[in-house]
NUVO-469874 format. One line per 5 residues: their letters; for each residue x, y, z of C-alpha. Coordinates in Angstrom, 1 decimal. Layout:
<nodes>
a> X/Y/Z; ...
</nodes>
This chain:
<nodes>
mkklw> 118.2/-22.2/-31.1; 115.7/-25.1/-29.8; 118.0/-25.9/-27.2; 118.4/-22.1/-26.1; 114.7/-22.0/-26.2
kilka> 114.6/-25.0/-23.6; 117.1/-23.7/-20.9; 115.4/-20.1/-20.9; 111.6/-22.3/-20.4; 113.6/-23.8/-18.0
ilkvi> 115.1/-20.9/-16.1; 111.1/-19.5/-16.0; 110.0/-22.7/-14.5; 112.4/-22.3/-11.7; 112.1/-18.4/-11.1
givfa> 108.4/-19.4/-11.0; 108.5/-21.9/-8.4; 110.7/-19.3/-6.3; 108.6/-16.6/-6.7; 105.3/-19.2/-5.9
tlsal> 107.3/-20.0/-2.7; 108.3/-16.7/-1.5; 104.3/-15.4/-2.0; 103.5/-18.2/-0.1; 106.4/-18.0/2.6
lllav> 105.3/-14.2/3.0; 101.8/-14.6/3.3; 102.3/-17.6/5.8; 104.4/-14.8/7.9; 101.6/-12.4/8.0
illql> 99.1/-15.4/8.7; 101.2/-16.1/11.5; 101.7/-12.5/13.1; 98.1/-12.1/13.3; 97.6/-15.5/14.8
tekgg> 100.5/-14.7/17.5; 98.7/-11.4/17.9; 96.1/-11.0/21.7; 92.4/-12.1/20.8; 93.4/-16.0/20.9
dvgsw> 91.2/-17.8/18.9; 88.7/-14.7/17.9; 89.2/-12.1/15.8; 90.2/-8.6/17.8; 91.3/-4.9/17.5
rssei> 95.0/-4.0/18.4; 93.9/-1.6/21.1; 90.6/0.3/22.4; 91.7/3.7/21.1; 91.9/2.0/17.1
renye> 88.4/0.4/17.7; 86.8/3.7/18.7; 88.9/5.5/15.7; 87.3/2.7/13.5; 83.6/2.8/14.8
seykk> 83.4/6.6/14.6; 84.7/6.0/10.7; 81.9/3.1/10.6; 79.3/5.6/11.9; 80.5/8.4/9.3
amkal> 80.4/5.6/6.6; 76.6/4.5/8.0; 75.5/8.2/7.6; 76.0/8.0/3.6; 73.7/4.8/3.2
pnpaq> 69.6/5.0/2.9; 68.8/4.7/6.7; 67.5/1.5/7.8; 64.0/0.2/8.7; 65.3/-2.5/11.4
rldip> 69.0/-3.1/13.0; 69.3/-6.4/14.5; 71.9/-8.1/16.5; 71.4/-12.0/15.8; 72.7/-14.3/18.3
tsfgt> 74.8/-17.4/16.8; 77.1/-20.3/18.2; 79.9/-18.1/17.2; 79.0/-14.8/18.0; 76.2/-12.0/17.3
vrvyi> 75.8/-10.8/13.9; 74.7/-7.2/12.7; 71.9/-7.1/10.4; 70.8/-4.6/8.8; 67.2/-4.3/7.0
wpgdd> 66.0/-1.9/4.2; 62.4/-2.6/2.9; 62.2/-2.1/-0.8; 59.7/-0.5/-2.8; 57.9/-2.9/-4.9
pehky> 56.5/-5.7/-2.5; 55.4/-7.6/-5.6; 59.5/-9.1/-5.8; 59.2/-12.6/-3.9; 62.7/-12.8/-2.2
pllll> 65.1/-10.2/-0.4; 68.7/-9.6/-1.2; 71.4/-10.4/1.3; 74.6/-8.4/0.8; 77.7/-10.1/2.1
pgras> 80.9/-7.7/1.8; 84.4/-7.8/0.8; 87.3/-8.2/3.8; 87.5/-5.3/5.9; 84.5/-3.8/4.0
gvpmw> 81.7/-4.0/6.1; 78.2/-3.1/5.3; 79.1/0.7/4.5; 80.9/-0.4/1.5; 77.1/-0.4/-0.4
senlp> 76.9/2.7/-0.2; 76.9/3.5/-3.9; 74.7/0.3/-4.4; 72.0/0.9/-1.6; 69.7/3.1/-3.3
glisq> 69.3/1.5/-6.6; 68.2/-1.7/-5.0; 66.2/-0.7/-2.6; 64.0/1.1/-5.4; 62.6/-2.4/-6.6
rtvla> 63.5/-4.9/-3.9; 63.9/-5.7/0.2; 68.0/-5.7/0.8; 69.2/-7.6/3.7; 73.3/-6.5/4.7
ldalg> 75.8/-7.9/7.3; 79.0/-7.6/8.9; 80.8/-10.5/8.5; 81.6/-12.6/11.8; 85.2/-12.6/12.3
dsgls> 86.1/-9.3/10.3; 85.7/-5.6/11.4; 82.5/-4.5/11.3; 80.0/-4.1/14.4; 79.2/-7.8/14.8
eqtkk> 80.9/-9.9/17.8; 83.1/-13.2/17.3; 82.9/-15.0/20.4; 83.9/-18.2/19.2; 86.5/-19.7/16.9
isnsq> 85.9/-20.7/13.5; 88.3/-23.1/12.1; 86.8/-23.9/8.5; 84.2/-23.4/5.6; 81.5/-25.7/7.4
eqaew> 81.5/-22.9/10.3; 81.8/-20.1/7.6; 78.5/-21.2/6.4; 77.2/-22.3/9.6; 77.0/-18.8/10.9
lkqtl> 75.4/-17.4/8.0; 72.7/-20.1/8.2; 72.0/-19.6/11.7; 71.5/-15.7/11.0; 69.3/-16.8/7.9
dalpf> 67.3/-18.7/10.1; 66.6/-16.4/12.7; 65.1/-14.0/9.8; 61.5/-14.1/8.3; 62.7/-15.4/4.6
ekvhl> 62.2/-18.5/3.4; 65.0/-17.9/0.7; 67.7/-14.6/-0.3; 69.4/-14.0/-3.5; 72.9/-13.8/-2.4
vghsf> 74.8/-11.3/-3.3; 78.9/-11.3/-2.1; 81.7/-9.0/-3.0; 85.2/-10.5/-3.0; 85.3/-12.5/0.1
ggwsa> 81.9/-11.7/0.5; 82.0/-13.8/-3.2; 83.5/-16.6/-1.7; 81.3/-16.6/1.1; 78.0/-16.9/-0.7
anfas> 79.6/-19.3/-3.2; 80.8/-21.8/0.0; 77.5/-20.8/1.2; 75.0/-22.4/-1.8; 77.4/-24.8/-2.0
rypdq> 76.0/-26.1/1.5; 72.7/-25.0/2.0; 71.5/-24.4/-1.5; 67.6/-24.4/-0.3; 68.0/-21.4/0.9
vasli> 69.7/-19.7/-2.2; 66.9/-18.2/-4.5; 69.6/-16.8/-7.1; 73.4/-16.8/-6.3; 75.3/-13.2/-7.3
llepv> 78.9/-13.2/-7.2; 80.7/-10.1/-8.3; 84.9/-10.0/-8.6; 84.7/-13.3/-6.1; 87.7/-14.6/-4.8
ftfqg> 88.7/-18.4/-4.4; 85.9/-19.3/-6.3; 86.8/-19.5/-10.1; 90.2/-18.8/-9.6; 93.0/-18.4/-6.9
ihpsf> 94.6/-15.2/-5.9; 97.3/-14.2/-7.9; 100.8/-15.1/-5.7; 101.8/-11.2/-6.7; 98.5/-10.5/-4.5
yikai> 99.7/-11.8/-1.4; 103.5/-9.7/-1.7; 101.5/-6.2/-2.1; 98.9/-6.7/0.6; 101.5/-7.4/3.0
psmip> 101.8/-3.8/3.8; 98.7/-2.7/4.5; 98.7/-5.1/7.4; 101.7/-4.4/9.2; 100.3/-1.7/11.8
flpkr> 103.9/0.1/12.6; 104.6/0.8/9.0; 103.7/4.6/7.9; 100.6/5.7/6.9; 100.6/7.0/3.8
mkeam> 102.8/3.8/2.5; 99.6/1.2/3.6; 97.4/3.8/1.7; 99.6/3.3/-1.2; 99.6/-0.4/-0.9
lrelg> 95.3/-0.4/-0.5; 95.1/2.3/-3.4; 96.7/-0.1/-5.9; 95.1/-3.5/-4.6; 91.7/-1.4/-5.1
ggaei> 92.5/-0.5/-8.4; 94.6/2.6/-8.5; 91.5/5.0/-6.8; 93.4/7.7/-4.1; 92.3/7.7/-0.6
npddp> 90.2/10.4/-0.6; 90.2/12.1/3.4; 86.8/12.9/3.2; 85.4/9.3/2.0; 84.3/8.1/5.1
vgmmi> 84.0/4.4/3.8; 88.0/4.9/2.2; 88.5/6.0/5.7; 86.9/3.1/7.3; 88.1/0.4/5.1
aaats> 91.7/2.2/6.1; 91.3/1.6/9.5; 90.3/-1.8/9.9; 92.8/-3.2/7.4; 95.4/-2.3/9.8
gyvsk> 93.7/-2.4/13.0; 91.5/-5.4/13.0; 93.4/-9.1/13.7; 91.2/-11.5/11.8; 91.4/-14.9/13.2
lplpd> 89.1/-16.5/10.2; 91.5/-19.5/8.4; 92.2/-19.0/4.6; 89.4/-20.0/2.5; 89.1/-23.2/0.6
qitti> 89.1/-22.9/-3.0; 85.4/-23.6/-4.2; 85.9/-26.7/-6.1; 84.7/-27.3/-9.7; 82.2/-30.3/-8.1
qmesw> 80.8/-27.4/-5.9; 80.3/-25.5/-9.0; 78.6/-28.1/-10.5; 76.3/-29.1/-7.4; 74.6/-25.0/-7.9
lmpvy> 71.5/-25.9/-9.3; 70.4/-22.3/-8.8; 70.9/-19.7/-11.1; 73.8/-17.9/-11.1; 74.8/-14.2/-12.1
vamaa> 78.6/-13.9/-12.5; 80.9/-10.3/-12.6; 84.0/-10.1/-13.0; 86.5/-7.1/-13.6; 89.4/-7.4/-16.4
ksplh> 91.5/-5.2/-14.9; 91.4/-7.0/-11.0; 94.7/-7.2/-9.7; 93.7/-10.5/-7.7; 93.0/-13.1/-10.5
dayaa> 92.2/-13.5/-14.4; 88.6/-12.4/-14.9; 88.5/-14.4/-18.5; 90.1/-17.8/-17.1; 87.8/-17.3/-14.4
ektar> 85.2/-16.9/-16.8; 85.8/-20.1/-18.6; 86.0/-22.0/-15.2; 82.6/-20.7/-14.4; 81.3/-21.4/-18.0
dhvkd> 82.3/-24.8/-17.8; 81.2/-25.9/-14.8; 78.2/-24.0/-13.7; 74.7/-25.1/-14.9; 72.5/-22.2/-15.2
ltikv> 74.8/-19.2/-15.4; 75.3/-15.3/-16.7; 78.5/-14.1/-16.6; 79.8/-10.8/-17.8; 83.5/-9.6/-17.7
wqeat> 83.8/-5.7/-16.9; 86.7/-4.3/-19.4; 87.6/-1.3/-17.6; 86.8/-2.0/-13.8; 88.8/-3.2/-11.3
hslpm> 88.3/-5.5/-8.3; 86.4/-2.5/-7.0; 83.8/-3.0/-9.2; 80.0/-2.6/-7.5; 81.4/0.9/-6.4
eaaee> 83.1/1.9/-9.8; 80.0/0.9/-11.9; 77.2/0.8/-8.7; 74.7/2.2/-11.0; 75.0/-0.7/-14.2
idqei> 75.7/-3.4/-11.2; 72.3/-2.2/-9.4; 70.4/-2.7/-12.8; 72.3/-6.2/-13.3; 71.1/-7.7/-10.1
lkftt> 67.5/-6.4/-9.9; 67.1/-7.9/-13.8; 68.5/-11.0/-13.2; 66.9/-11.7/-9.7; 63.4/-10.2/-11.5
dvekr> 63.8/-12.7/-14.4; 64.9/-15.5/-12.1; 61.6/-15.5/-9.9; 59.5/-15.0/-13.3; 60.6/-18.7/-14.2
</nodes>
């Protein structure tokens, strides 16, 4: 019986290695496909028609947000960054929130969160450079340092000493990456389902994600993949944010490098208060393993695993997430 168990474990190990290798090769194929498309070293749209369609969906999605008081296009060494500002109703709060979106999402992804957040605090939100949105990349972004550098240049152009940095998904990684390099500008770090931070992405996700990035596959198939990756919700044709994300996923060719996994040394260097929200039903990573990593390595940590949530946590539990963020940042400023 023991011999049979050893053989079974060996077989499972080989299957795991083959699966991981296949996942890596498929991901590499997609990356190479994107890197060899037109646009050189910077992100670009597959055609002017696709870009026009996306911008139309973006404008529709922005109408679901409260009207921003300011719309800025801030020049950086890597391109122009689109930033929106909503002044909060409570002037006693010292630092604003800065929202960093997930991949292919842009500022409109925060439509469910903004009304609650701006009821108490000034909010800034931007479209990430090198991704879909209205920011314009003009120079190659080669590594994690440069990913942080364009964000620093953006913050330096704004009249705020520090911000409470909030990021979802890839925006969570971007926030963690920035906080590791420029901690003096971060009042607190708020990570909502961050990727490449406390856990790597599950290999199966790469395989599932590939159809959504191939332009010639049927729309129905790509939407089915996006639905599964997002947690199972249907893409509603009447939902402008969902339609905008679908248009961005298949229409924009990003040339950003794959994020470097946040190291435990970086986590241990964070002296600012950190809030983390993980989703138990996320298809990207193991929320409980991520929770353990965070507890083991982050000094000043508040963390919660949302039992019924998927990777779309900020949208699925908008009111609760808003309340958590506002309470956390208020408590931080009372210290």
